[in-house]
PQR file of N, CA, C, O and H, with PARSE charges and radii, in Angstrom:
ATOM      1  N   MET A   1      98.246 -70.388 -23.060 -0.4000 1.5000
ATOM      2  CA  MET A   1      97.219 -69.973 -24.000 -0.0000 2.0000
ATOM      3  C   MET A   1      96.018 -69.507 -23.182  0.5500 1.7000
ATOM      4  O   MET A   1      95.559 -70.209 -22.281 -0.5500 1.4000
ATOM      5  N   ASN A   2      95.514 -68.312 -23.506 -0.4000 1.5000
ATOM      6  CA  ASN A   2      94.367 -67.750 -22.795 -0.0000 2.0000
ATOM      7  C   ASN A   2      93.229 -67.474 -23.773  0.5500 1.7000
ATOM      8  O   ASN A   2      93.443 -66.875 -24.827 -0.5500 1.4000
ATOM      9  H   ASN A   2      95.887 -67.742 -24.239  0.4000 1.0000
ATOM     10  N   GLN A   3      92.032 -67.907 -23.424 -0.4000 1.5000
ATOM     11  CA  GLN A   3      90.859 -67.605 -24.237 -0.0000 2.0000
ATOM     12  C   GLN A   3      90.339 -66.224 -23.869  0.5500 1.7000
ATOM     13  O   GLN A   3      90.380 -65.821 -22.707 -0.5500 1.4000
ATOM     14  H   GLN A   3      91.859 -68.393 -22.568  0.4000 1.0000
ATOM     15  N   VAL A   4      89.848 -65.505 -24.873 -0.4000 1.5000
ATOM     16  CA  VAL A   4      89.302 -64.171 -24.667 -0.0000 2.0000
ATOM     17  C   VAL A   4      87.790 -64.234 -24.773  0.5500 1.7000
ATOM     18  O   VAL A   4      87.247 -64.854 -25.687 -0.5500 1.4000
ATOM     19  H   VAL A   4      89.814 -65.833 -25.817  0.4000 1.0000
ATOM     20  N   SER A   5      87.120 -63.592 -23.840 -0.4000 1.5000
ATOM     21  CA  SER A   5      85.667 -63.492 -23.879 -0.0000 2.0000
ATOM     22  C   SER A   5      85.284 -62.097 -23.402  0.5500 1.7000
ATOM     23  O   SER A   5      85.636 -61.700 -22.291 -0.5500 1.4000
ATOM     24  H   SER A   5      87.562 -63.088 -23.098  0.4000 1.0000
ATOM     25  N   THR A   6      84.568 -61.355 -24.234 -0.4000 1.5000
ATOM     26  CA  THR A   6      84.158 -60.005 -23.884 -0.0000 2.0000
ATOM     27  C   THR A   6      82.764 -59.725 -24.433  0.5500 1.7000
ATOM     28  O   THR A   6      82.394 -60.230 -25.493 -0.5500 1.4000
ATOM     29  H   THR A   6      84.282 -61.676 -25.137  0.4000 1.0000
ATOM     30  N   SER A   7      82.014 -58.936 -23.724 -0.4000 1.5000
ATOM     31  CA  SER A   7      80.679 -58.547 -24.206 -0.0000 2.0000
ATOM     32  C   SER A   7      80.758 -57.386 -25.187  0.5500 1.7000
ATOM     33  O   SER A   7      79.738 -56.970 -25.736 -0.5500 1.4000
ATOM     34  H   SER A   7      82.315 -58.526 -22.863  0.4000 1.0000
ATOM     35  N   LYS A   8      81.966 -56.857 -25.415 -0.4000 1.5000
ATOM     36  CA  LYS A   8      82.148 -55.709 -26.311 -0.0000 2.0000
ATOM     37  C   LYS A   8      82.392 -56.132 -27.759  0.5500 1.7000
ATOM     38  O   LYS A   8      82.578 -55.282 -28.631 -0.5500 1.4000
ATOM     39  H   LYS A   8      82.794 -57.196 -24.969  0.4000 1.0000
ATOM     40  N   ALA A   9      82.391 -57.423 -28.015 -0.4000 1.5000
ATOM     41  CA  ALA A   9      82.559 -57.950 -29.369 -0.0000 2.0000
ATOM     42  C   ALA A   9      81.449 -58.966 -29.614  0.5500 1.7000
ATOM     43  O   ALA A   9      80.861 -59.480 -28.663 -0.5500 1.4000
ATOM     44  H   ALA A   9      82.240 -58.113 -27.306  0.4000 1.0000
ATOM     45  N   PRO A  10      81.156 -59.263 -30.882 -0.5600 1.5000
ATOM     46  CA  PRO A  10      80.116 -60.253 -31.165  0.2800 2.0000
ATOM     47  C   PRO A  10      80.428 -61.591 -30.488  0.5500 1.7000
ATOM     48  O   PRO A  10      81.582 -62.015 -30.434 -0.5500 1.4000
ATOM     49  N   ALA A  11      79.408 -62.237 -29.985 -0.4000 1.5000
ATOM     50  CA  ALA A  11      79.585 -63.521 -29.309 -0.0000 2.0000
ATOM     51  C   ALA A  11      80.033 -64.588 -30.293  0.5500 1.7000
ATOM     52  O   ALA A  11      79.673 -64.557 -31.470 -0.5500 1.4000
ATOM     53  H   ALA A  11      78.470 -61.893 -30.029  0.4000 1.0000
ATOM     54  N   ALA A  12      80.817 -65.526 -29.797 -0.4000 1.5000
ATOM     55  CA  ALA A  12      81.233 -66.659 -30.617 -0.0000 2.0000
ATOM     56  C   ALA A  12      80.044 -67.608 -30.754  0.5500 1.7000
ATOM     57  O   ALA A  12      79.227 -67.725 -29.841 -0.5500 1.4000
ATOM     58  H   ALA A  12      81.109 -65.551 -28.841  0.4000 1.0000
ATOM     59  N   ILE A  13      79.955 -68.272 -31.882 -0.4000 1.5000
ATOM     60  CA  ILE A  13      78.858 -69.197 -32.133 -0.0000 2.0000
ATOM     61  C   ILE A  13      79.385 -70.626 -31.988  0.5500 1.7000
ATOM     62  O   ILE A  13      80.454 -70.956 -32.502 -0.5500 1.4000
ATOM     63  H   ILE A  13      80.619 -68.177 -32.623  0.4000 1.0000
ATOM     64  N   GLY A  14      78.645 -71.444 -31.302 -0.4000 1.5000
ATOM     65  CA  GLY A  14      79.039 -72.841 -31.140 -0.0000 2.0000
ATOM     66  C   GLY A  14      80.157 -73.003 -30.124  0.5500 1.7000
ATOM     67  O   GLY A  14      80.220 -72.260 -29.144 -0.5500 1.4000
ATOM     68  H   GLY A  14      77.777 -71.176 -30.885  0.4000 1.0000
ATOM     69  N   PRO A  15      81.043 -73.972 -30.349 -0.5600 1.5000
ATOM     70  CA  PRO A  15      82.079 -74.293 -29.366  0.2800 2.0000
ATOM     71  C   PRO A  15      83.328 -73.416 -29.463  0.5500 1.7000
ATOM     72  O   PRO A  15      84.380 -73.785 -28.940 -0.5500 1.4000
ATOM     73  N   TYR A  16      83.230 -72.291 -30.108 -0.4000 1.5000
ATOM     74  CA  TYR A  16      84.378 -71.423 -30.336 -0.0000 2.0000
ATOM     75  C   TYR A  16      84.484 -70.340 -29.271  0.5500 1.7000
ATOM     76  O   TYR A  16      83.541 -70.116 -28.513 -0.5500 1.4000
ATOM     77  H   TYR A  16      82.376 -71.991 -30.533  0.4000 1.0000
ATOM     78  N   CYS A  17      85.624 -69.671 -29.214 -0.4000 1.5000
ATOM     79  CA  CYS A  17      85.783 -68.502 -28.360 -0.0000 2.0000
ATOM     80  C   CYS A  17      86.077 -67.315 -29.280  0.5500 1.7000
ATOM     81  O   CYS A  17      86.393 -67.504 -30.455 -0.5500 1.4000
ATOM     82  H   CYS A  17      86.391 -69.852 -29.830  0.4000 1.0000
ATOM     83  N   GLN A  18      85.974 -66.119 -28.759 -0.4000 1.5000
ATOM     84  CA  GLN A  18      86.168 -64.929 -29.587 -0.0000 2.0000
ATOM     85  C   GLN A  18      87.609 -64.791 -30.052  0.5500 1.7000
ATOM     86  O   GLN A  18      87.866 -64.376 -31.182 -0.5500 1.4000
ATOM     87  H   GLN A  18      85.717 -65.965 -27.805  0.4000 1.0000
ATOM     88  N   ALA A  19      88.539 -65.134 -29.189 -0.4000 1.5000
ATOM     89  CA  ALA A  19      89.956 -65.052 -29.541 -0.0000 2.0000
ATOM     90  C   ALA A  19      90.763 -65.875 -28.552  0.5500 1.7000
ATOM     91  O   ALA A  19      90.291 -66.247 -27.478 -0.5500 1.4000
ATOM     92  H   ALA A  19      88.331 -65.470 -28.270  0.4000 1.0000
ATOM     93  N   VAL A  20      91.993 -66.143 -28.955 -0.4000 1.5000
ATOM     94  CA  VAL A  20      92.949 -66.826 -28.090 -0.0000 2.0000
ATOM     95  C   VAL A  20      94.245 -66.023 -28.138  0.5500 1.7000
ATOM     96  O   VAL A  20      94.686 -65.609 -29.210 -0.5500 1.4000
ATOM     97  H   VAL A  20      92.376 -65.841 -29.828  0.4000 1.0000
ATOM     98  N   VAL A  21      94.847 -65.807 -26.980 -0.4000 1.5000
ATOM     99  CA  VAL A  21      96.144 -65.134 -26.911 -0.0000 2.0000
ATOM    100  C   VAL A  21      97.173 -66.189 -26.533  0.5500 1.7000
ATOM    101  O   VAL A  21      97.022 -66.891 -25.533 -0.5500 1.4000
ATOM    102  H   VAL A  21      94.489 -66.143 -26.109  0.4000 1.0000
ATOM    103  N   HIS A  22      98.232 -66.294 -27.353 -0.4000 1.5000
ATOM    104  CA  HIS A  22      99.285 -67.285 -27.100 -0.0000 2.0000
ATOM    105  C   HIS A  22     100.625 -66.700 -27.510  0.5500 1.7000
ATOM    106  O   HIS A  22     100.799 -66.267 -28.649 -0.5500 1.4000
ATOM    107  H   HIS A  22      98.355 -65.723 -28.165  0.4000 1.0000
ATOM    108  N   ASN A  23     101.566 -66.689 -26.585 -0.4000 1.5000
ATOM    109  CA  ASN A  23     102.914 -66.157 -26.850 -0.0000 2.0000
ATOM    110  C   ASN A  23     102.881 -64.756 -27.457  0.5500 1.7000
ATOM    111  O   ASN A  23     103.665 -64.446 -28.355 -0.5500 1.4000
ATOM    112  H   ASN A  23     101.424 -67.041 -25.659  0.4000 1.0000
ATOM    113  N   GLY A  24     101.978 -63.916 -26.969 -0.4000 1.5000
ATOM    114  CA  GLY A  24     101.915 -62.530 -27.435 -0.0000 2.0000
ATOM    115  C   GLY A  24     101.177 -62.324 -28.743  0.5500 1.7000
ATOM    116  O   GLY A  24     101.096 -61.198 -29.233 -0.5500 1.4000
ATOM    117  H   GLY A  24     101.342 -64.168 -26.240  0.4000 1.0000
ATOM    118  N   LEU A  25     100.639 -63.389 -29.319 -0.4000 1.5000
ATOM    119  CA  LEU A  25      99.879 -63.284 -30.562 -0.0000 2.0000
ATOM    120  C   LEU A  25      98.396 -63.448 -30.261  0.5500 1.7000
ATOM    121  O   LEU A  25      98.017 -64.201 -29.364 -0.5500 1.4000
ATOM    122  H   LEU A  25     100.705 -64.304 -28.921  0.4000 1.0000
ATOM    123  N   VAL A  26      97.556 -62.737 -31.017 -0.4000 1.5000
ATOM    124  CA  VAL A  26      96.105 -62.837 -30.851 -0.0000 2.0000
ATOM    125  C   VAL A  26      95.534 -63.536 -32.072  0.5500 1.7000
ATOM    126  O   VAL A  26      95.751 -63.108 -33.206 -0.5500 1.4000
ATOM    127  H   VAL A  26      97.864 -62.125 -31.746  0.4000 1.0000
ATOM    128  N   PHE A  27      94.806 -64.608 -31.830 -0.4000 1.5000
ATOM    129  CA  PHE A  27      94.148 -65.358 -32.901 -0.0000 2.0000
ATOM    130  C   PHE A  27      92.648 -65.182 -32.712  0.5500 1.7000
ATOM    131  O   PHE A  27      92.089 -65.629 -31.710 -0.5500 1.4000
ATOM    132  H   PHE A  27      94.630 -64.955 -30.909  0.4000 1.0000
ATOM    133  N   THR A  28      91.998 -64.537 -33.668 -0.4000 1.5000
ATOM    134  CA  THR A  28      90.557 -64.334 -33.561 -0.0000 2.0000
ATOM    135  C   THR A  28      89.833 -65.394 -34.390  0.5500 1.7000
ATOM    136  O   THR A  28      90.364 -65.906 -35.376 -0.5500 1.4000
ATOM    137  H   THR A  28      92.452 -64.175 -34.482  0.4000 1.0000
ATOM    138  N   SER A  29      88.628 -65.704 -33.973 -0.4000 1.5000
ATOM    139  CA  SER A  29      87.831 -66.651 -34.745 -0.0000 2.0000
ATOM    140  C   SER A  29      87.290 -65.921 -35.969  0.5500 1.7000
ATOM    141  O   SER A  29      87.463 -64.708 -36.091 -0.5500 1.4000
ATOM    142  H   SER A  29      88.197 -65.288 -33.173  0.4000 1.0000
ATOM    143  N   GLY A  30      86.650 -66.631 -36.859 -0.4000 1.5000
ATOM    144  CA  GLY A  30      86.171 -66.053 -38.111 -0.0000 2.0000
ATOM    145  C   GLY A  30      85.467 -64.717 -37.934  0.5500 1.7000
ATOM    146  O   GLY A  30      84.496 -64.620 -37.185 -0.5500 1.4000
ATOM    147  H   GLY A  30      86.509 -67.616 -36.760  0.4000 1.0000
ATOM    148  N   GLN A  31      85.942 -63.708 -38.607 -0.4000 1.5000
ATOM    149  CA  GLN A  31      85.369 -62.376 -38.507 -0.0000 2.0000
ATOM    150  C   GLN A  31      84.702 -62.026 -39.831  0.5500 1.7000
ATOM    151  O   GLN A  31      85.241 -62.314 -40.899 -0.5500 1.4000
ATOM    152  H   GLN A  31      86.731 -63.787 -39.216  0.4000 1.0000
ATOM    153  N   VAL A  32      83.555 -61.418 -39.759 -0.4000 1.5000
ATOM    154  CA  VAL A  32      82.843 -60.975 -40.953 -0.0000 2.0000
ATOM    155  C   VAL A  32      82.632 -59.462 -40.848  0.5500 1.7000
ATOM    156  O   VAL A  32      82.535 -58.928 -39.744 -0.5500 1.4000
ATOM    157  H   VAL A  32      83.117 -61.184 -38.891  0.4000 1.0000
ATOM    158  N   PRO A  33      82.561 -58.772 -41.984 -0.5600 1.5000
ATOM    159  CA  PRO A  33      82.471 -57.305 -41.962  0.2800 2.0000
ATOM    160  C   PRO A  33      81.064 -56.762 -41.718  0.5500 1.7000
ATOM    161  O   PRO A  33      80.594 -55.898 -42.459 -0.5500 1.4000
ATOM    162  N   LEU A  34      80.395 -57.264 -40.685 -0.4000 1.5000
ATOM    163  CA  LEU A  34      79.053 -56.775 -40.385 -0.0000 2.0000
ATOM    164  C   LEU A  34      79.119 -55.566 -39.460  0.5500 1.7000
ATOM    165  O   LEU A  34      79.914 -55.528 -38.521 -0.5500 1.4000
ATOM    166  H   LEU A  34      80.777 -57.965 -40.083  0.4000 1.0000
ATOM    167  N   ASP A  35      78.276 -54.587 -39.737 -0.4000 1.5000
ATOM    168  CA  ASP A  35      78.129 -53.442 -38.852 -0.0000 2.0000
ATOM    169  C   ASP A  35      77.231 -53.903 -37.713  0.5500 1.7000
ATOM    170  O   ASP A  35      76.074 -54.245 -37.957 -0.5500 1.4000
ATOM    171  H   ASP A  35      77.629 -54.618 -40.499  0.4000 1.0000
ATOM    172  N   PRO A  36      77.731 -53.923 -36.461 -0.5600 1.5000
ATOM    173  CA  PRO A  36      76.917 -54.443 -35.370  0.2800 2.0000
ATOM    174  C   PRO A  36      75.647 -53.636 -35.115  0.5500 1.7000
ATOM    175  O   PRO A  36      74.676 -54.168 -34.578 -0.5500 1.4000
ATOM    176  N   ALA A  37      75.642 -52.365 -35.493 -0.4000 1.5000
ATOM    177  CA  ALA A  37      74.464 -51.521 -35.263 -0.0000 2.0000
ATOM    178  C   ALA A  37      73.336 -51.831 -36.240  0.5500 1.7000
ATOM    179  O   ALA A  37      72.161 -51.768 -35.880 -0.5500 1.4000
ATOM    180  H   ALA A  37      76.431 -51.933 -35.930  0.4000 1.0000
ATOM    181  N   THR A  38      73.701 -52.171 -37.489 -0.4000 1.5000
ATOM    182  CA  THR A  38      72.674 -52.373 -38.510 -0.0000 2.0000
ATOM    183  C   THR A  38      72.561 -53.819 -38.986  0.5500 1.7000
ATOM    184  O   THR A  38      71.530 -54.216 -39.529 -0.5500 1.4000
ATOM    185  H   THR A  38      74.656 -52.222 -37.782  0.4000 1.0000
ATOM    186  N   GLY A  39      73.618 -54.606 -38.782 -0.4000 1.5000
ATOM    187  CA  GLY A  39      73.620 -55.981 -39.274 -0.0000 2.0000
ATOM    188  C   GLY A  39      73.944 -56.084 -40.743  0.5500 1.7000
ATOM    189  O   GLY A  39      73.919 -57.178 -41.306 -0.5500 1.4000
ATOM    190  H   GLY A  39      74.455 -54.283 -38.341  0.4000 1.0000
ATOM    191  N   SER A  40      74.254 -54.948 -41.387 -0.4000 1.5000
ATOM    192  CA  SER A  40      74.562 -54.976 -42.818 -0.0000 2.0000
ATOM    193  C   SER A  40      76.071 -55.130 -43.032  0.5500 1.7000
ATOM    194  O   SER A  40      76.874 -54.835 -42.147 -0.5500 1.4000
ATOM    195  H   SER A  40      74.275 -54.059 -40.930  0.4000 1.0000
ATOM    196  N   VAL A  41      76.432 -55.599 -44.224 -0.4000 1.5000
ATOM    197  CA  VAL A  41      77.837 -55.787 -44.585 -0.0000 2.0000
ATOM    198  C   VAL A  41      78.445 -54.426 -44.882  0.5500 1.7000
ATOM    199  O   VAL A  41      77.799 -53.561 -45.474 -0.5500 1.4000
ATOM    200  H   VAL A  41      75.779 -55.839 -44.943  0.4000 1.0000
ATOM    201  N   ALA A  42      79.696 -54.245 -44.463 -0.4000 1.5000
ATOM    202  CA  ALA A  42      80.407 -52.984 -44.705 -0.0000 2.0000
ATOM    203  C   ALA A  42      80.538 -52.718 -46.201  0.5500 1.7000
ATOM    204  O   ALA A  42      80.299 -53.606 -47.020 -0.5500 1.4000
ATOM    205  H   ALA A  42      80.220 -54.948 -43.982  0.4000 1.0000
ATOM    206  N   GLY A  43      80.915 -51.505 -46.547 -0.4000 1.5000
ATOM    207  CA  GLY A  43      81.027 -51.048 -47.937 -0.0000 2.0000
ATOM    208  C   GLY A  43      81.815 -51.954 -48.857  0.5500 1.7000
ATOM    209  O   GLY A  43      82.484 -52.889 -48.416 -0.5500 1.4000
ATOM    210  H   GLY A  43      81.109 -50.784 -45.881  0.4000 1.0000
ATOM    211  N   ALA A  44      81.724 -51.663 -50.142 -0.4000 1.5000
ATOM    212  CA  ALA A  44      82.290 -52.517 -51.178 -0.0000 2.0000
ATOM    213  C   ALA A  44      83.811 -52.624 -51.194  0.5500 1.7000
ATOM    214  O   ALA A  44      84.311 -53.733 -51.381 -0.5500 1.4000
ATOM    215  H   ALA A  44      81.181 -50.904 -50.501  0.4000 1.0000
ATOM    216  N   PRO A  45      84.580 -51.557 -51.010 -0.5600 1.5000
ATOM    217  CA  PRO A  45      86.034 -51.755 -51.112  0.2800 2.0000
ATOM    218  C   PRO A  45      86.532 -52.735 -50.058  0.5500 1.7000
ATOM    219  O   PRO A  45      86.076 -52.709 -48.914 -0.5500 1.4000
ATOM    220  N   SER A  46      87.467 -53.600 -50.442 -0.4000 1.5000
ATOM    221  CA  SER A  46      87.955 -54.610 -49.508 -0.0000 2.0000
ATOM    222  C   SER A  46      88.625 -53.989 -48.292  0.5500 1.7000
ATOM    223  O   SER A  46      88.563 -54.564 -47.206 -0.5500 1.4000
ATOM    224  H   SER A  46      87.837 -53.622 -51.371  0.4000 1.0000
ATOM    225  N   ASN A  47      89.267 -52.823 -48.441 -0.4000 1.5000
ATOM    226  CA  ASN A  47      89.899 -52.198 -47.275 -0.0000 2.0000
ATOM    227  C   ASN A  47      88.851 -51.730 -46.273  0.5500 1.7000
ATOM    228  O   ASN A  47      89.116 -51.717 -45.071 -0.5500 1.4000
ATOM    229  H   ASN A  47      89.317 -52.355 -49.324  0.4000 1.0000
ATOM    230  N   SER A  48      87.674 -51.347 -46.741 -0.4000 1.5000
ATOM    231  CA  SER A  48      86.587 -50.954 -45.850 -0.0000 2.0000
ATOM    232  C   SER A  48      86.095 -52.166 -45.069  0.5500 1.7000
ATOM    233  O   SER A  48      85.799 -52.064 -43.878 -0.5500 1.4000
ATOM    234  H   SER A  48      87.459 -51.358 -47.718  0.4000 1.0000
ATOM    235  N   ARG A  49      86.011 -53.292 -45.725 -0.4000 1.5000
ATOM    236  CA  ARG A  49      85.564 -54.519 -45.062 -0.0000 2.0000
ATOM    237  C   ARG A  49      86.604 -55.017 -44.064  0.5500 1.7000
ATOM    238  O   ARG A  49      86.253 -55.485 -42.981 -0.5500 1.4000
ATOM    239  H   ARG A  49      86.251 -53.375 -46.692  0.4000 1.0000
ATOM    240  N   ALA A  50      87.877 -54.917 -44.425 -0.4000 1.5000
ATOM    241  CA  ALA A  50      88.941 -55.332 -43.502 -0.0000 2.0000
ATOM    242  C   ALA A  50      88.945 -54.455 -42.255  0.5500 1.7000
ATOM    243  O   ALA A  50      89.123 -54.951 -41.142 -0.5500 1.4000
ATOM    244  H   ALA A  50      88.162 -54.537 -45.304  0.4000 1.0000
ATOM    245  N   ALA A  51      88.749 -53.157 -42.441 -0.4000 1.5000
ATOM    246  CA  ALA A  51      88.714 -52.237 -41.301 -0.0000 2.0000
ATOM    247  C   ALA A  51      87.520 -52.548 -40.399  0.5500 1.7000
ATOM    248  O   ALA A  51      87.644 -52.477 -39.177 -0.5500 1.4000
ATOM    249  H   ALA A  51      88.604 -52.754 -43.345  0.4000 1.0000
ATOM    250  N   ARG A  52      86.368 -52.890 -40.979 -0.4000 1.5000
ATOM    251  CA  ARG A  52      85.188 -53.235 -40.181 -0.0000 2.0000
ATOM    252  C   ARG A  52      85.463 -54.491 -39.351  0.5500 1.7000
ATOM    253  O   ARG A  52      85.104 -54.542 -38.175 -0.5500 1.4000
ATOM    254  H   ARG A  52      86.268 -52.947 -41.973  0.4000 1.0000
ATOM    255  N   CYS A  53      86.092 -55.497 -39.947 -0.4000 1.5000
ATOM    256  CA  CYS A  53      86.435 -56.712 -39.201 -0.0000 2.0000
ATOM    257  C   CYS A  53      87.366 -56.383 -38.036  0.5500 1.7000
ATOM    258  O   CYS A  53      87.209 -56.914 -36.937 -0.5500 1.4000
ATOM    259  H   CYS A  53      86.383 -55.456 -40.902  0.4000 1.0000
ATOM    260  N   ALA A  54      88.327 -55.511 -38.282 -0.4000 1.5000
ATOM    261  CA  ALA A  54      89.271 -55.134 -37.226 -0.0000 2.0000
ATOM    262  C   ALA A  54      88.565 -54.380 -36.105  0.5500 1.7000
ATOM    263  O   ALA A  54      88.827 -54.635 -34.930 -0.5500 1.4000
ATOM    264  H   ALA A  54      88.455 -55.079 -39.175  0.4000 1.0000
ATOM    265  N   ARG A  55      87.671 -53.453 -36.452 -0.4000 1.5000
ATOM    266  CA  ARG A  55      86.947 -52.697 -35.421 -0.0000 2.0000
ATOM    267  C   ARG A  55      86.045 -53.616 -34.603  0.5500 1.7000
ATOM    268  O   ARG A  55      85.927 -53.456 -33.388 -0.5500 1.4000
ATOM    269  H   ARG A  55      87.458 -53.246 -37.406  0.4000 1.0000
ATOM    270  N   THR A  56      85.418 -54.569 -35.263 -0.4000 1.5000
ATOM    271  CA  THR A  56      84.509 -55.481 -34.568 -0.0000 2.0000
ATOM    272  C   THR A  56      85.263 -56.402 -33.622  0.5500 1.7000
ATOM    273  O   THR A  56      84.772 -56.702 -32.534 -0.5500 1.4000
ATOM    274  H   THR A  56      85.514 -54.700 -36.249  0.4000 1.0000
ATOM    275  N   SER A  57      86.447 -56.856 -34.018 -0.4000 1.5000
ATOM    276  CA  SER A  57      87.202 -57.776 -33.170 -0.0000 2.0000
ATOM    277  C   SER A  57      88.160 -57.060 -32.219  0.5500 1.7000
ATOM    278  O   SER A  57      88.753 -57.704 -31.354 -0.5500 1.4000
ATOM    279  H   SER A  57      86.846 -56.612 -34.902  0.4000 1.0000
ATOM    280  N   ALA A  58      88.323 -55.755 -32.359 -0.4000 1.5000
ATOM    281  CA  ALA A  58      89.282 -55.005 -31.541 -0.0000 2.0000
ATOM    282  C   ALA A  58      89.110 -55.184 -30.033  0.5500 1.7000
ATOM    283  O   ALA A  58      90.115 -55.229 -29.324 -0.5500 1.4000
ATOM    284  H   ALA A  58      87.841 -55.232 -33.062  0.4000 1.0000
ATOM    285  N   PRO A  59      87.886 -55.287 -29.506 -0.5600 1.5000
ATOM    286  CA  PRO A  59      87.776 -55.481 -28.051  0.2800 2.0000
ATOM    287  C   PRO A  59      88.440 -56.767 -27.552  0.5500 1.7000
ATOM    288  O   PRO A  59      88.672 -56.913 -26.352 -0.5500 1.4000
ATOM    289  N   CYS A  60      88.742 -57.687 -28.446 -0.4000 1.5000
ATOM    290  CA  CYS A  60      89.405 -58.935 -28.051 -0.0000 2.0000
ATOM    291  C   CYS A  60      90.919 -58.758 -27.935  0.5500 1.7000
ATOM    292  O   CYS A  60      91.603 -59.607 -27.365 -0.5500 1.4000
ATOM    293  H   CYS A  60      88.554 -57.569 -29.421  0.4000 1.0000
ATOM    294  N   TRP A  61      91.433 -57.668 -28.469 -0.4000 1.5000
ATOM    295  CA  TRP A  61      92.884 -57.471 -28.502 -0.0000 2.0000
ATOM    296  C   TRP A  61      93.382 -56.914 -27.175  0.5500 1.7000
ATOM    297  O   TRP A  61      92.772 -55.995 -26.630 -0.5500 1.4000
ATOM    298  H   TRP A  61      90.877 -56.978 -28.932  0.4000 1.0000
ATOM    299  N   PRO A  62      94.471 -57.449 -26.648 -0.5600 1.5000
ATOM    300  CA  PRO A  62      95.021 -56.936 -25.390  0.2800 2.0000
ATOM    301  C   PRO A  62      95.897 -55.699 -25.588  0.5500 1.7000
ATOM    302  O   PRO A  62      96.463 -55.181 -24.625 -0.5500 1.4000
ATOM    303  N   LEU A  63      96.011 -55.228 -26.818 -0.4000 1.5000
ATOM    304  CA  LEU A  63      96.857 -54.074 -27.140 -0.0000 2.0000
ATOM    305  C   LEU A  63      95.996 -52.940 -27.684  0.5500 1.7000
ATOM    306  O   LEU A  63      94.838 -53.165 -28.035 -0.5500 1.4000
ATOM    307  H   LEU A  63      95.551 -55.649 -27.600  0.4000 1.0000
ATOM    308  N   PRO A  64      96.542 -51.719 -27.761 -0.5600 1.5000
ATOM    309  CA  PRO A  64      95.767 -50.616 -28.349  0.2800 2.0000
ATOM    310  C   PRO A  64      95.328 -50.936 -29.773  0.5500 1.7000
ATOM    311  O   PRO A  64      96.020 -51.644 -30.504 -0.5500 1.4000
ATOM    312  N   VAL A  65      94.192 -50.418 -30.148 -0.4000 1.5000
ATOM    313  CA  VAL A  65      93.647 -50.636 -31.488 -0.0000 2.0000
ATOM    314  C   VAL A  65      94.478 -49.865 -32.515  0.5500 1.7000
ATOM    315  O   VAL A  65      94.744 -48.680 -32.311 -0.5500 1.4000
ATOM    316  H   VAL A  65      93.629 -49.843 -29.554  0.4000 1.0000
ATOM    317  N   PRO A  66      94.900 -50.508 -33.619 -0.5600 1.5000
ATOM    318  CA  PRO A  66      95.694 -49.806 -34.623  0.2800 2.0000
ATOM    319  C   PRO A  66      94.931 -48.610 -35.208  0.5500 1.7000
ATOM    320  O   PRO A  66      93.709 -48.643 -35.350 -0.5500 1.4000
ATOM    321  N   ALA A  67      95.673 -47.571 -35.537 -0.4000 1.5000
ATOM    322  CA  ALA A  67      95.064 -46.342 -36.060 -0.0000 2.0000
ATOM    323  C   ALA A  67      94.326 -46.592 -37.371  0.5500 1.7000
ATOM    324  O   ALA A  67      93.334 -45.919 -37.649 -0.5500 1.4000
ATOM    325  H   ALA A  67      96.666 -47.544 -35.421  0.4000 1.0000
ATOM    326  N   TRP A  68      94.786 -47.544 -38.184 -0.4000 1.5000
ATOM    327  CA  TRP A  68      94.144 -47.747 -39.496 -0.0000 2.0000
ATOM    328  C   TRP A  68      92.730 -48.292 -39.378  0.5500 1.7000
ATOM    329  O   TRP A  68      92.002 -48.300 -40.370 -0.5500 1.4000
ATOM    330  H   TRP A  68      95.592 -48.091 -37.958  0.4000 1.0000
ATOM    331  N   THR A  69      92.317 -48.746 -38.204 -0.4000 1.5000
ATOM    332  CA  THR A  69      90.968 -49.280 -38.055 -0.0000 2.0000
ATOM    333  C   THR A  69      89.958 -48.183 -37.710  0.5500 1.7000
ATOM    334  O   THR A  69      88.751 -48.423 -37.733 -0.5500 1.4000
ATOM    335  H   THR A  69      92.909 -48.739 -37.398  0.4000 1.0000
ATOM    336  N   ARG A  70      90.441 -46.998 -37.394 -0.4000 1.5000
ATOM    337  CA  ARG A  70      89.531 -45.910 -36.975 -0.0000 2.0000
ATOM    338  C   ARG A  70      88.920 -45.222 -38.158  0.5500 1.7000
ATOM    339  O   ARG A  70      88.135 -44.289 -37.992 -0.5500 1.4000
ATOM    340  H   ARG A  70      91.422 -46.804 -37.376  0.4000 1.0000
TER
END
């Protein structure tokens, strides 16, 4: 099990890490749909919020970012 720490994603708060990689799976800590540039919550549709969470946590992933997050 490897902990992930990167300055390209929001810092973990408290005793948590940004993500953990174990057996080829990536487990990210609680993600919220905040736009890092403005601090505001992403748009109303749930798919917009899910995509924002994926883009924000993507630097923690050891694999290419999925196309649906772009």
